N, C-alpha and C positions, 0 to 999 in steps of 0.2 A: 559366448555373447547372445546378450536379449535383443531381439526384435522391438520394433515401434509399438507394436500391439504389448508386447509384455511392460514395457517401459510406461505406455497410458495407463495400462491395468496398477502399475504398483501407487501411482498417481490417487491422491483421494481429495472431494470436497469435504470440507469440513465447516459445521454452522459457527461464525465469529459473534453474530449478534442479530437483534432486528435493526430494520434501519433506521427505527427512530430512536434509537438508542446512540445514533451518531449524529453531533449537535450539524444542523447545516454551517458549513465553511467550517469544518473542525473535524475529529477525530477523536476516535476509539482507540485504544491499547489491545492488543491482543494477544496472551501469552502464548508462545508456542515453542516445541522444542527446537524449534529452530532459532528463537530467541523472539522478540519482540516483535511485532507485527502491527504496526499503523494503518486504521483504517478509516478512510478519510469521505466524505462527502462535501458536495459542491452547492452551489444554490441551482443548479440545474438539478438535484437529486443525485448526479453519477457515482457511483460509488466505486474507491482504487485502494488498493494495499500494496505499501511498500514495507521492507524493513525499516524498522524507528531508527535509523541512522543517516545523518545526512554522510553524502561520499565523502566530504571536505574533512571535518573533524571527528564527526560520531555523534552530531548535535540531536535528540529527540527532536524527530522532524513532525511527531504528534503534535508537540507544543508550538507548530509554526503557524503561520499566518496560511489559509488557503484562498486562492484567489482563482478563476477560470479553472483552469487544469492544470495547475499547479501548486505546489505551496513554497514558500521563502521560510529557508531553517531559522530557527530561533535565534544561534549565536552568534553567525555570519552574514546572513542574509541571504545567500543562494538558495535560486531558486530552482526548484528539482518537479523536473515533469511527472504529473502524477499518473501518467497511463504507462511508462514505460522507468519511472526512478534513474531519468539522465539529469545530470543537470545542462542548465540552459546556458548556453555559450553567454560570454567568453570563459566561463568556467566549465571545469572536466570532471570527468568522472560520472559512479554509475552506482545506484543501491537497488538493492535486489527488488523485483516488482512480481507479485503474486495476481494471478486471473479471479476474478470476484465474479458471482450470479447474484442474483436475487430471484426467491421464489417465495412466492405468500409471505412478502413479509420481511423474510429472514434473507441476512447475508451471507453468504459461503463461502472459502475460500479454499483456492486449489493448491494442496501442499504437495511437496515431493515426496 
């Protein structure tokens, strides 16, 4: 059985793009072994990363409308919180979220 320290060592930060590569109020798709990841940038230049699949019917969240700290799925309008991937009530469901950090203008995603 692995320790918490060993589990943390297994996670790694991967450079995704430069912050300027993500349109404000938009997204950029990053390909990974875990599937497509949508990297979002809101009006306040906060950056978030979610699996590019709506929890409802798998629509591409990267093509949705970003507002505040949410994205509206382009297929059926479900709102998904950018910080944790949870659908906003009354909808239910969750998509995988990834920790992000910005260093020297580059966006890094923490991968499992």
